[in-house]
A tleap script that builds the chain and sets N, CA, C and O, in Angstrom:
source leaprc.protein.ff14SB
mol = sequence {
  NMET PRO MET THR LYS ALA GLN ARG ASP ASN
  TRP PHE THR TYR HIE PHE PRO THR THR GLU
  THR ALA PRO LYS TYR LYS ALA ILE HIE GLU
  LYS GLU ARG ASN VAL HIE LEU SER ILE THR
  GLN GLY PHE TYR GLU ASN LEU VAL GLY ALA
  ALA LEU TYR HIE LEU ILE ASN LYS GLU CYS
  GLU SER PHE ALA VAL LEU ILE ASP GLU LEU
  ALA PRO ASP SER ALA ASP LYS SER ALA ALA
  ILE ARG CYS VAL ARG LEU ALA ARG ASN ALA
  TYR ASN GLU ALA ALA THR PRO VAL ASP GLY
  ALA THR ASN LYS ASN ARG THR TRP LEU ILE
  GLY ILE ALA GLU ALA GLU LEU VAL LYS ALA
  ARG TRP GLN ALA ASN SER ALA ILE ALA CYS
  GLY GLY CVAL
}
set mol.1.N position { 0.848 -1.175 0.000 }
set mol.1.CA position { 0.000 0.000 0.000 }
set mol.1.C position { 0.896 1.241 0.000 }
set mol.1.O position { 1.841 1.310 0.785 }
set mol.2.N position { 0.621 2.209 -0.853 }
set mol.2.CA position { 1.460 3.408 -0.921 }
set mol.2.C position { 1.342 4.244 0.358 }
set mol.2.O position { 0.336 4.201 1.065 }
set mol.3.N position { 2.401 4.999 0.625 }
set mol.3.CA position { 2.378 5.917 1.766 }
set mol.3.C position { 1.406 7.052 1.478 }
set mol.3.O position { 1.297 7.534 0.350 }
set mol.4.N position { 0.717 7.458 2.510 }
set mol.4.CA position { -0.126 8.644 2.382 }
set mol.4.C position { 0.729 9.874 2.692 }
set mol.4.O position { 1.816 9.757 3.257 }
set mol.5.N position { 0.242 11.021 2.327 }
set mol.5.CA position { 0.954 12.262 2.643 }
set mol.5.C position { 1.064 12.418 4.150 }
set mol.5.O position { 2.103 12.850 4.649 }
set mol.6.N position { 0.028 12.078 4.873 }
set mol.6.CA position { 0.068 12.191 6.339 }
set mol.6.C position { 1.140 11.276 6.930 }
set mol.6.O position { 1.846 11.663 7.862 }
set mol.7.N position { 1.261 10.063 6.388 }
set mol.7.CA position { 2.309 9.154 6.866 }
set mol.7.C position { 3.692 9.725 6.572 }
set mol.7.O position { 4.563 9.730 7.442 }
set mol.8.N position { 3.890 10.200 5.359 }
set mol.8.CA position { 5.195 10.782 5.005 }
set mol.8.C position { 5.526 11.947 5.925 }
set mol.8.O position { 6.644 12.057 6.428 }
set mol.9.N position { 4.547 12.811 6.138 }
set mol.9.CA position { 4.780 13.966 7.006 }
set mol.9.C position { 5.144 13.523 8.428 }
set mol.9.O position { 5.990 14.139 9.076 }
set mol.10.N position { 4.513 12.471 8.899 }
set mol.10.CA position { 4.778 11.976 10.255 }
set mol.10.C position { 6.123 11.254 10.323 }
set mol.10.O position { 6.909 11.480 11.243 }
set mol.11.N position { 6.379 10.397 9.359 }
set mol.11.CA position { 7.575 9.561 9.388 }
set mol.11.C position { 8.859 10.333 9.104 }
set mol.11.O position { 9.929 9.945 9.571 }
set mol.12.N position { 8.764 11.418 8.345 }
set mol.12.CA position { 9.965 12.137 7.950 }
set mol.12.C position { 10.021 13.534 8.558 }
set mol.12.O position { 10.467 14.492 7.926 }
set mol.13.N position { 9.563 13.622 9.785 }
set mol.13.CA position { 9.634 14.837 10.585 }
set mol.13.C position { 10.346 14.488 11.878 }
set mol.13.O position { 10.099 13.434 12.463 }
set mol.14.N position { 11.233 15.372 12.327 }
set mol.14.CA position { 11.867 15.126 13.627 }
set mol.14.C position { 10.852 15.433 14.715 }
set mol.14.O position { 10.267 16.516 14.754 }
set mol.15.N position { 10.659 14.482 15.578 }
set mol.15.CA position { 9.722 14.634 16.695 }
set mol.15.C position { 10.534 14.935 17.947 }
set mol.15.O position { 11.166 14.040 18.506 }
set mol.16.N position { 10.522 16.177 18.386 }
set mol.16.CA position { 11.274 16.545 19.572 }
set mol.16.C position { 10.738 15.778 20.777 }
set mol.16.O position { 9.528 15.593 20.909 }
set mol.17.N position { 11.636 15.331 21.657 }
set mol.17.CA position { 11.170 14.651 22.874 }
set mol.17.C position { 10.247 15.563 23.679 }
set mol.17.O position { 10.437 16.777 23.760 }
set mol.18.N position { 9.263 14.935 24.257 }
set mol.18.CA position { 8.317 15.656 25.111 }
set mol.18.C position { 8.433 15.110 26.534 }
set mol.18.O position { 9.188 14.171 26.787 }
set mol.19.N position { 7.699 15.691 27.437 }
set mol.19.CA position { 7.716 15.168 28.816 }
set mol.19.C position { 7.160 13.753 28.863 }
set mol.19.O position { 7.467 12.998 29.786 }
set mol.20.N position { 6.352 13.386 27.886 }
set mol.20.CA position { 5.811 12.025 27.823 }
set mol.20.C position { 6.777 11.048 27.141 }
set mol.20.O position { 6.936 9.914 27.594 }
set mol.21.N position { 7.416 11.484 26.059 }
set mol.21.CA position { 8.256 10.552 25.297 }
set mol.21.C position { 9.684 10.448 25.818 }
set mol.21.O position { 10.292 9.383 25.714 }
set mol.22.N position { 10.235 11.521 26.374 }
set mol.22.CA position { 11.638 11.511 26.816 }
set mol.22.C position { 11.950 10.379 27.798 }
set mol.22.O position { 12.970 9.710 27.635 }
set mol.23.N position { 11.111 10.137 28.809 }
set mol.23.CA position { 11.424 9.035 29.726 }
set mol.23.C position { 11.377 7.663 29.037 }
set mol.23.O position { 12.101 6.746 29.426 }
set mol.24.N position { 10.541 7.529 28.035 }
set mol.24.CA position { 10.468 6.267 27.291 }
set mol.24.C position { 11.748 6.057 26.491 }
set mol.24.O position { 12.317 4.965 26.495 }
set mol.25.N position { 12.200 7.110 25.802 }
set mol.25.CA position { 13.451 7.008 25.053 }
set mol.25.C position { 14.607 6.643 25.978 }
set mol.25.O position { 15.441 5.798 25.654 }
set mol.26.N position { 14.638 7.296 27.134 }
set mol.26.CA position { 15.722 7.050 28.090 }
set mol.26.C position { 15.684 5.606 28.583 }
set mol.26.O position { 16.723 4.950 28.654 }
set mol.27.N position { 14.513 5.113 28.918 }
set mol.27.CA position { 14.385 3.739 29.425 }
set mol.27.C position { 14.829 2.724 28.367 }
set mol.27.O position { 15.515 1.751 28.681 }
set mol.28.N position { 14.440 2.956 27.136 }
set mol.28.CA position { 14.813 2.038 26.057 }
set mol.28.C position { 16.323 2.097 25.804 }
set mol.28.O position { 16.956 1.061 25.599 }
set mol.29.N position { 16.893 3.285 25.818 }
set mol.29.CA position { 18.333 3.423 25.607 }
set mol.29.C position { 19.112 2.734 26.726 }
set mol.29.O position { 20.072 2.009 26.461 }
set mol.30.N position { 18.708 2.955 27.958 }
set mol.30.CA position { 19.395 2.324 29.088 }
set mol.30.C position { 19.272 0.803 29.039 }
set mol.30.O position { 20.237 0.096 29.329 }
set mol.31.N position { 18.104 0.299 28.678 }
set mol.31.CA position { 17.908 -1.144 28.593 }
set mol.31.C position { 18.773 -1.739 27.493 }
set mol.31.O position { 19.400 -2.780 27.689 }
set mol.32.N position { 18.810 -1.088 26.345 }
set mol.32.CA position { 19.661 -1.576 25.246 }
set mol.32.C position { 21.108 -1.707 25.712 }
set mol.32.O position { 21.747 -2.735 25.490 }
set mol.33.N position { 21.620 -0.665 26.356 }
set mol.33.CA position { 23.002 -0.671 26.835 }
set mol.33.C position { 23.217 -1.761 27.883 }
set mol.33.O position { 24.212 -2.484 27.836 }
set mol.34.N position { 22.289 -1.876 28.823 }
set mol.34.CA position { 22.441 -2.851 29.906 }
set mol.34.C position { 22.336 -4.292 29.421 }
set mol.34.O position { 23.025 -5.170 29.940 }
set mol.35.N position { 21.488 -4.540 28.440 }
set mol.35.CA position { 21.377 -5.890 27.880 }
set mol.35.C position { 22.711 -6.289 27.261 }
set mol.35.O position { 23.228 -7.375 27.525 }
set mol.36.N position { 23.260 -5.409 26.439 }
set mol.36.CA position { 24.532 -5.742 25.791 }
set mol.36.C position { 25.645 -5.923 26.835 }
set mol.36.O position { 26.429 -6.867 26.741 }
set mol.37.N position { 25.716 -5.033 27.817 }
set mol.37.CA position { 26.765 -5.149 28.833 }
set mol.37.C position { 26.633 -6.443 29.626 }
set mol.37.O position { 27.632 -7.108 29.902 }
set mol.38.N position { 25.423 -6.798 29.990 }
set mol.38.CA position { 25.195 -8.020 30.770 }
set mol.38.C position { 25.606 -9.264 29.995 }
set mol.38.O position { 26.286 -10.141 30.526 }
set mol.39.N position { 25.189 -9.331 28.739 }
set mol.39.CA position { 25.513 -10.508 27.925 }
set mol.39.C position { 27.008 -10.558 27.636 }
set mol.39.O position { 27.615 -11.626 27.710 }
set mol.40.N position { 27.606 -9.423 27.309 }
set mol.40.CA position { 29.044 -9.388 27.060 }
set mol.40.C position { 29.813 -9.822 28.301 }
set mol.40.O position { 30.803 -10.546 28.198 }
set mol.41.N position { 29.362 -9.385 29.470 }
set mol.41.CA position { 29.994 -9.806 30.724 }
set mol.41.C position { 29.907 -11.324 30.879 }
set mol.41.O position { 30.850 -11.955 31.357 }
set mol.42.N position { 28.787 -11.904 30.481 }
set mol.42.CA position { 28.645 -13.353 30.532 }
set mol.42.C position { 29.686 -14.059 29.680 }
set mol.42.O position { 30.223 -15.093 30.078 }
set mol.43.N position { 29.974 -13.502 28.502 }
set mol.43.CA position { 31.026 -14.077 27.655 }
set mol.43.C position { 32.392 -13.926 28.324 }
set mol.43.O position { 33.186 -14.867 28.334 }
set mol.44.N position { 32.667 -12.744 28.881 }
set mol.44.CA position { 33.976 -12.507 29.506 }
set mol.44.C position { 34.184 -13.358 30.751 }
set mol.44.O position { 35.310 -13.725 31.085 }
set mol.45.N position { 33.088 -13.666 31.431 }
set mol.45.CA position { 33.184 -14.518 32.623 }
set mol.45.C position { 33.216 -15.996 32.250 }
set mol.45.O position { 33.212 -16.872 33.115 }
set mol.46.N position { 33.249 -16.255 30.947 }
set mol.46.CA position { 33.316 -17.615 30.415 }
set mol.46.C position { 32.130 -18.483 30.826 }
set mol.46.O position { 32.278 -19.682 31.063 }
set mol.47.N position { 30.950 -17.862 30.908 }
set mol.47.CA position { 29.753 -18.675 31.072 }
set mol.47.C position { 29.635 -19.553 29.831 }
set mol.47.O position { 29.975 -19.126 28.728 }
set mol.48.N position { 29.162 -20.758 30.010 }
set mol.48.CA position { 29.009 -21.671 28.873 }
set mol.48.C position { 27.681 -22.392 28.977 }
set mol.48.O position { 27.025 -22.394 30.019 }
set mol.49.N position { 27.308 -22.997 27.878 }
set mol.49.CA position { 26.137 -23.863 27.838 }
set mol.49.C position { 24.875 -23.192 28.324 }
set mol.49.O position { 24.592 -22.040 27.993 }
set mol.50.N position { 24.121 -23.935 29.118 }
set mol.50.CA position { 22.798 -23.496 29.549 }
set mol.50.C position { 22.844 -22.165 30.296 }
set mol.50.O position { 21.934 -21.349 30.147 }
set mol.51.N position { 23.874 -21.931 31.087 }
set mol.51.CA position { 23.956 -20.683 31.851 }
set mol.51.C position { 24.049 -19.472 30.922 }
set mol.51.O position { 23.393 -18.456 31.152 }
set mol.52.N position { 24.862 -19.586 29.879 }
set mol.52.CA position { 25.008 -18.467 28.949 }
set mol.52.C position { 23.750 -18.287 28.098 }
set mol.52.O position { 23.307 -17.158 27.887 }
set mol.53.N position { 23.177 -19.373 27.614 }
set mol.53.CA position { 21.941 -19.271 26.828 }
set mol.53.C position { 20.809 -18.680 27.670 }
set mol.53.O position { 20.015 -17.882 27.173 }
set mol.54.N position { 20.736 -19.071 28.935 }
set mol.54.CA position { 19.703 -18.528 29.832 }
set mol.54.C position { 19.880 -17.018 29.979 }
set mol.54.O position { 18.908 -16.266 29.903 }
set mol.55.N position { 21.123 -16.576 30.189 }
set mol.55.CA position { 21.392 -15.139 30.320 }
set mol.55.C position { 20.981 -14.398 29.051 }
set mol.55.O position { 20.303 -13.374 29.118 }
set mol.56.N position { 21.387 -14.910 27.911 }
set mol.56.CA position { 21.059 -14.275 26.629 }
set mol.56.C position { 19.539 -14.175 26.462 }
set mol.56.O position { 19.014 -13.104 26.156 }
set mol.57.N position { 18.845 -15.280 26.662 }
set mol.57.CA position { 17.396 -15.293 26.470 }
set mol.57.C position { 16.687 -14.376 27.452 }
set mol.57.O position { 15.766 -13.653 27.071 }
set mol.58.N position { 17.107 -14.398 28.716 }
set mol.58.CA position { 16.475 -13.567 29.750 }
set mol.58.C position { 16.657 -12.088 29.430 }
set mol.58.O position { 15.704 -11.311 29.500 }
set mol.59.N position { 17.879 -11.700 29.080 }
set mol.59.CA position { 18.154 -10.287 28.803 }
set mol.59.C position { 17.412 -9.800 27.555 }
set mol.59.O position { 16.826 -8.717 27.565 }
set mol.60.N position { 17.435 -10.586 26.498 }
set mol.60.CA position { 16.744 -10.182 25.271 }
set mol.60.C position { 15.233 -10.135 25.484 }
set mol.60.O position { 14.562 -9.225 24.995 }
set mol.61.N position { 14.706 -11.101 26.203 }
set mol.61.CA position { 13.271 -11.085 26.487 }
set mol.61.C position { 12.892 -9.836 27.278 }
set mol.61.O position { 11.860 -9.222 27.007 }
set mol.62.N position { 13.714 -9.454 28.251 }
set mol.62.CA position { 13.384 -8.277 29.059 }
set mol.62.C position { 13.380 -7.002 28.203 }
set mol.62.O position { 12.585 -6.095 28.451 }
set mol.63.N position { 14.257 -6.932 27.206 }
set mol.63.CA position { 14.261 -5.778 26.306 }
set mol.63.C position { 13.001 -5.778 25.446 }
set mol.63.O position { 12.379 -4.732 25.259 }
set mol.64.N position { 12.622 -6.937 24.924 }
set mol.64.CA position { 11.409 -7.032 24.107 }
set mol.64.C position { 10.169 -6.660 24.925 }
set mol.64.O position { 9.262 -6.002 24.415 }
set mol.65.N position { 10.134 -7.077 26.179 }
set mol.65.CA position { 8.990 -6.753 27.047 }
set mol.65.C position { 8.912 -5.241 27.268 }
set mol.65.O position { 7.827 -4.662 27.218 }
set mol.66.N position { 10.059 -4.601 27.512 }
set mol.66.CA position { 10.058 -3.154 27.717 }
set mol.66.C position { 9.566 -2.431 26.457 }
set mol.66.O position { 8.763 -1.502 26.543 }
set mol.67.N position { 10.046 -2.857 25.303 }
set mol.67.CA position { 9.585 -2.256 24.040 }
set mol.67.C position { 8.081 -2.451 23.903 }
set mol.67.O position { 7.365 -1.525 23.523 }
set mol.68.N position { 7.605 -3.639 24.208 }
set mol.68.CA position { 6.176 -3.928 24.107 }
set mol.68.C position { 5.363 -3.015 25.027 }
set mol.68.O position { 4.271 -2.576 24.668 }
set mol.69.N position { 5.899 -2.736 26.202 }
set mol.69.CA position { 5.193 -1.884 27.166 }
set mol.69.C position { 5.212 -0.407 26.781 }
set mol.69.O position { 4.224 0.297 26.990 }
set mol.70.N position { 6.324 0.071 26.222 }
set mol.70.CA position { 6.484 1.510 25.998 }
set mol.70.C position { 6.105 1.987 24.604 }
set mol.70.O position { 5.707 3.140 24.434 }
set mol.71.N position { 6.221 1.131 23.616 }
set mol.71.CA position { 5.962 1.553 22.232 }
set mol.71.C position { 4.536 1.189 21.829 }
set mol.71.O position { 4.053 0.103 22.149 }
set mol.72.N position { 3.866 2.096 21.127 }
set mol.72.CA position { 2.525 1.762 20.645 }
set mol.72.C position { 2.587 0.707 19.545 }
set mol.72.O position { 3.569 0.612 18.809 }
set mol.73.N position { 1.531 -0.073 19.448 }
set mol.73.CA position { 1.466 -1.101 18.410 }
set mol.73.C position { 1.636 -0.445 17.040 }
set mol.73.O position { 0.959 0.529 16.712 }
set mol.74.N position { 2.545 -0.994 16.258 }
set mol.74.CA position { 2.834 -0.433 14.930 }
set mol.74.C position { 3.830 -1.334 14.230 }
set mol.74.O position { 4.373 -2.264 14.828 }
set mol.75.N position { 4.064 -1.055 12.971 }
set mol.75.CA position { 5.091 -1.782 12.219 }
set mol.75.C position { 6.464 -1.532 12.833 }
set mol.75.O position { 7.303 -2.433 12.855 }
set mol.76.N position { 6.704 -0.314 13.335 }
set mol.76.CA position { 7.994 -0.008 13.961 }
set mol.76.C position { 8.200 -0.828 15.234 }
set mol.76.O position { 9.306 -1.306 15.490 }
set mol.77.N position { 7.163 -0.991 16.020 }
set mol.77.CA position { 7.274 -1.810 17.232 }
set mol.77.C position { 7.563 -3.263 16.861 }
set mol.77.O position { 8.412 -3.903 17.481 }
set mol.78.N position { 6.870 -3.780 15.868 }
set mol.78.CA position { 7.126 -5.155 15.418 }
set mol.78.C position { 8.558 -5.303 14.931 }
set mol.78.O position { 9.215 -6.302 15.223 }
set mol.79.N position { 9.043 -4.316 14.193 }
set mol.79.CA position { 10.422 -4.358 13.704 }
set mol.79.C position { 11.413 -4.305 14.861 }
set mol.79.O position { 12.442 -4.980 14.829 }
set mol.80.N position { 11.111 -3.513 15.878 }
set mol.80.CA position { 11.992 -3.423 17.050 }
set mol.80.C position { 12.120 -4.775 17.736 }
set mol.80.O position { 13.224 -5.208 18.069 }
set mol.81.N position { 11.006 -5.430 17.943 }
set mol.81.CA position { 11.033 -6.738 18.603 }
set mol.81.C position { 11.736 -7.757 17.709 }
set mol.81.O position { 12.454 -8.622 18.211 }
set mol.82.N position { 11.543 -7.670 16.414 }
set mol.82.CA position { 12.246 -8.567 15.492 }
set mol.82.C position { 13.759 -8.356 15.597 }
set mol.82.O position { 14.517 -9.325 15.561 }
set mol.83.N position { 14.204 -7.114 15.726 }
set mol.83.CA position { 15.638 -6.835 15.878 }
set mol.83.C position { 16.182 -7.447 17.165 }
set mol.83.O position { 17.299 -7.963 17.182 }
set mol.84.N position { 15.403 -7.392 18.237 }
set mol.84.CA position { 15.842 -8.016 19.494 }
set mol.84.C position { 15.980 -9.521 19.292 }
set mol.84.O position { 16.927 -10.134 19.785 }
set mol.85.N position { 15.044 -10.110 18.576 }
set mol.85.CA position { 15.127 -11.558 18.300 }
set mol.85.C position { 16.354 -11.888 17.460 }
set mol.85.O position { 17.005 -12.908 17.686 }
set mol.86.N position { 16.673 -11.033 16.490 }
set mol.86.CA position { 17.875 -11.255 15.682 }
set mol.86.C position { 19.135 -11.108 16.534 }
set mol.86.O position { 20.096 -11.857 16.357 }
set mol.87.N position { 19.133 -10.158 17.444 }
set mol.87.CA position { 20.266 -10.009 18.367 }
set mol.87.C position { 20.433 -11.284 19.186 }
set mol.87.O position { 21.545 -11.784 19.354 }
set mol.88.N position { 19.328 -11.800 19.688 }
set mol.88.CA position { 19.357 -13.041 20.460 }
set mol.88.C position { 19.944 -14.177 19.636 }
set mol.88.O position { 20.754 -14.960 20.131 }
set mol.89.N position { 19.531 -14.261 18.372 }
set mol.89.CA position { 20.064 -15.310 17.503 }
set mol.89.C position { 21.579 -15.171 17.336 }
set mol.89.O position { 22.304 -16.165 17.394 }
set mol.90.N position { 22.055 -13.949 17.130 }
set mol.90.CA position { 23.493 -13.739 16.947 }
set mol.90.C position { 24.258 -14.058 18.232 }
set mol.90.O position { 25.311 -14.694 18.183 }
set mol.91.N position { 23.738 -13.623 19.374 }
set mol.91.CA position { 24.391 -13.960 20.649 }
set mol.91.C position { 24.427 -15.482 20.849 }
set mol.91.O position { 25.452 -16.039 21.241 }
set mol.92.N position { 23.303 -16.140 20.577 }
set mol.92.CA position { 23.272 -17.600 20.750 }
set mol.92.C position { 24.270 -18.295 19.828 }
set mol.92.O position { 24.929 -19.255 20.228 }
set mol.93.N position { 24.376 -17.810 18.604 }
set mol.93.CA position { 25.350 -18.422 17.699 }
set mol.93.C position { 26.772 -18.173 18.187 }
set mol.93.O position { 27.636 -19.041 18.069 }
set mol.94.N position { 27.010 -16.988 18.732 }
set mol.94.CA position { 28.342 -16.690 19.278 }
set mol.94.C position { 28.662 -17.607 20.460 }
set mol.94.O position { 29.824 -17.931 20.705 }
set mol.95.N position { 27.627 -18.019 21.186 }
set mol.95.CA position { 27.818 -18.870 22.361 }
set mol.95.C position { 27.956 -20.346 22.014 }
set mol.95.O position { 28.368 -21.149 22.851 }
set mol.96.N position { 27.613 -20.700 20.788 }
set mol.96.CA position { 27.609 -22.106 20.383 }
set mol.96.C position { 28.996 -22.531 19.909 }
set mol.96.O position { 29.512 -21.983 18.935 }
set mol.97.N position { 29.606 -23.506 20.592 }
set mol.97.CA position { 30.920 -23.982 20.139 }
set mol.97.C position { 30.813 -24.611 18.751 }
set mol.97.O position { 29.786 -25.186 18.392 }
set mol.98.N position { 31.879 -24.491 17.988 }
set mol.98.CA position { 31.965 -25.106 16.673 }
set mol.98.C position { 33.003 -26.209 16.766 }
set mol.98.O position { 34.168 -25.956 17.072 }
set mol.99.N position { 32.571 -27.444 16.498 }
set mol.99.CA position { 33.462 -28.602 16.606 }
set mol.99.C position { 34.129 -28.673 17.976 }
set mol.99.O position { 35.301 -29.034 18.089 }
set mol.100.N position { 33.367 -28.324 19.021 }
set mol.100.CA position { 33.872 -28.423 20.382 }
set mol.100.C position { 34.794 -27.297 20.804 }
set mol.100.O position { 35.274 -27.295 21.938 }
set mol.101.N position { 35.057 -26.334 19.925 }
set mol.101.CA position { 35.956 -25.227 20.253 }
set mol.101.C position { 35.178 -23.913 20.253 }
set mol.101.O position { 34.066 -23.841 19.730 }
set mol.102.N position { 35.768 -22.881 20.840 }
set mol.102.CA position { 35.152 -21.558 20.857 }
set mol.102.C position { 34.870 -21.116 19.427 }
set mol.102.O position { 35.705 -21.276 18.537 }
set mol.103.N position { 33.703 -20.567 19.223 }
set mol.103.CA position { 33.311 -20.078 17.906 }
set mol.103.C position { 34.279 -18.979 17.474 }
set mol.103.O position { 34.368 -17.937 18.124 }
set mol.104.N position { 34.997 -19.207 16.389 }
set mol.104.CA position { 35.994 -18.246 15.905 }
set mol.104.C position { 35.354 -16.936 15.469 }
set mol.104.O position { 36.026 -15.906 15.418 }
set mol.105.N position { 34.082 -16.963 15.157 }
set mol.105.CA position { 33.362 -15.767 14.729 }
set mol.105.C position { 32.696 -15.043 15.890 }
set mol.105.O position { 31.873 -14.154 15.669 }
set mol.106.N position { 33.034 -15.403 17.117 }
set mol.106.CA position { 32.358 -14.865 18.293 }
set mol.106.C position { 32.334 -13.335 18.305 }
set mol.106.O position { 31.268 -12.742 18.471 }
set mol.107.N position { 33.471 -12.695 18.135 }
set mol.107.CA position { 33.532 -11.230 18.197 }
set mol.107.C position { 32.664 -10.612 17.112 }
set mol.107.O position { 31.945 -9.645 17.362 }
set mol.108.N position { 32.729 -11.165 15.915 }
set mol.108.CA position { 31.932 -10.669 14.799 }
set mol.108.C position { 30.436 -10.826 15.101 }
set mol.108.O position { 29.651 -9.909 14.860 }
set mol.109.N position { 30.052 -11.984 15.625 }
set mol.109.CA position { 28.641 -12.238 15.932 }
set mol.109.C position { 28.140 -11.339 17.061 }
set mol.109.O position { 27.003 -10.869 17.016 }
set mol.110.N position { 28.965 -11.098 18.058 }
set mol.110.CA position { 28.571 -10.191 19.142 }
set mol.110.C position { 28.386 -8.783 18.586 }
set mol.110.O position { 27.492 -8.058 19.020 }
set mol.111.N position { 29.227 -8.392 17.626 }
set mol.111.CA position { 29.058 -7.091 16.972 }
set mol.111.C position { 27.743 -6.993 16.219 }
set mol.111.O position { 27.080 -5.956 16.241 }
set mol.112.N position { 27.373 -8.066 15.559 }
set mol.112.CA position { 26.077 -8.098 14.864 }
set mol.112.C position { 24.947 -7.966 15.881 }
set mol.112.O position { 23.999 -7.212 15.664 }
set mol.113.N position { 25.047 -8.690 16.976 }
set mol.113.CA position { 24.015 -8.621 18.012 }
set mol.113.C position { 23.878 -7.202 18.549 }
set mol.113.O position { 22.770 -6.692 18.716 }
set mol.114.N position { 25.016 -6.573 18.818 }
set mol.114.CA position { 24.976 -5.199 19.329 }
set mol.114.C position { 24.315 -4.263 18.318 }
set mol.114.O position { 23.525 -3.400 18.700 }
set mol.115.N position { 24.628 -4.424 17.042 }
set mol.115.CA position { 24.004 -3.589 16.010 }
set mol.115.C position { 22.493 -3.809 15.958 }
set mol.115.O position { 21.734 -2.860 15.762 }
set mol.116.N position { 22.057 -5.047 16.133 }
set mol.116.CA position { 20.613 -5.328 16.135 }
set mol.116.C position { 19.930 -4.682 17.337 }
set mol.116.O position { 18.796 -4.217 17.225 }
set mol.117.N position { 20.605 -4.646 18.484 }
set mol.117.CA position { 20.025 -3.979 19.654 }
set mol.117.C position { 19.882 -2.483 19.403 }
set mol.117.O position { 18.888 -1.876 19.801 }
set mol.118.N position { 20.868 -1.893 18.747 }
set mol.118.CA position { 20.778 -0.471 18.393 }
set mol.118.C position { 19.601 -0.248 17.448 }
set mol.118.O position { 18.820 0.685 17.633 }
set mol.119.N position { 19.477 -1.104 16.437 }
set mol.119.CA position { 18.353 -0.973 15.507 }
set mol.119.C position { 17.018 -1.158 16.227 }
set mol.119.O position { 16.035 -0.500 15.886 }
set mol.120.N position { 16.976 -2.039 17.211 }
set mol.120.CA position { 15.751 -2.221 17.990 }
set mol.120.C position { 15.390 -0.921 18.712 }
set mol.120.O position { 14.226 -0.522 18.745 }
set mol.121.N position { 16.400 -0.266 19.288 }
set mol.121.CA position { 16.153 1.013 19.967 }
set mol.121.C position { 15.631 2.041 18.976 }
set mol.121.O position { 14.669 2.753 19.263 }
set mol.122.N position { 16.269 2.120 17.801 }
set mol.122.CA position { 15.814 3.088 16.810 }
set mol.122.C position { 14.367 2.834 16.397 }
set mol.122.O position { 13.571 3.768 16.294 }
set mol.123.N position { 14.034 1.573 16.162 }
set mol.123.CA position { 12.670 1.227 15.735 }
set mol.123.C position { 11.663 1.536 16.840 }
set mol.123.O position { 10.588 2.075 16.576 }
set mol.124.N position { 12.017 1.191 18.083 }
set mol.124.CA position { 11.112 1.478 19.204 }
set mol.124.C position { 10.917 2.983 19.354 }
set mol.124.O position { 9.801 3.451 19.580 }
set mol.125.N position { 12.006 3.737 19.227 }
set mol.125.CA position { 11.893 5.190 19.327 }
set mol.125.C position { 11.036 5.764 18.202 }
set mol.125.O position { 10.294 6.722 18.416 }
set mol.126.N position { 11.134 5.187 17.008 }
set mol.126.CA position { 10.283 5.635 15.902 }
set mol.126.C position { 8.810 5.369 16.203 }
set mol.126.O position { 7.951 6.202 15.915 }
set mol.127.N position { 8.526 4.206 16.781 }
set mol.127.CA position { 7.141 3.896 17.137 }
set mol.127.C position { 6.610 4.909 18.141 }
set mol.127.O position { 5.478 5.380 18.025 }
set mol.128.N position { 7.438 5.240 19.125 }
set mol.128.CA position { 7.026 6.214 20.151 }
set mol.128.C position { 6.862 7.598 19.534 }
set mol.128.O position { 5.859 8.271 19.768 }
set mol.129.N position { 7.846 8.020 18.747 }
set mol.129.CA position { 7.808 9.364 18.163 }
set mol.129.C position { 6.606 9.555 17.244 }
set mol.129.O position { 5.947 10.594 17.270 }
set mol.130.N position { 6.336 8.546 16.442 }
set mol.130.CA position { 5.254 8.651 15.453 }
set mol.130.C position { 3.901 8.256 16.020 }
set mol.130.O position { 2.897 8.299 15.309 }
set mol.131.N position { 3.859 7.881 17.261 }
set mol.131.CA position { 2.592 7.548 17.895 }
set mol.131.C position { 1.957 6.271 17.361 }
set mol.131.O position { 0.743 6.090 17.450 }
set mol.132.N position { 2.772 5.398 16.812 }
set mol.132.CA position { 2.247 4.134 16.313 }
set mol.132.C position { 1.619 4.226 14.941 }
set mol.132.O position { 1.034 3.254 14.462 }
set mol.133.N position { 1.728 5.366 14.308 }
set mol.133.CA position { 1.124 5.558 12.983 }
set mol.133.C position { 2.119 5.220 11.906 }
set mol.133.O position { 1.802 5.318 10.720 }
savepdb mol mol.pdb
quit
């Protein structure tokens, strides 16, 4: 379906933070940062197997729940949650040994996961800024 003029005007306008939206942006930004730091710490502490997968899943789920609570239902909100799921997939792959050894692509995969978390924040912020439209 083509974009309407109203959609274009809404989607391509900078929406200054308001007293209502600013705390939501802050909460999402802090959660994104804390999720990545927590999971990265798990890798540095050499968590393995079920303990590391549990940490990854718990942290990513908590970010998705926060997005679900703060962002209005919209395509941007769905995209944000999808990005969190992709981050989870990349973290899980980084945690999965290859042929019994540490995944040689671990650093690269963690970088992909971090980028997906950033994209999740951007998408969630777009949903909030545009009011779900």
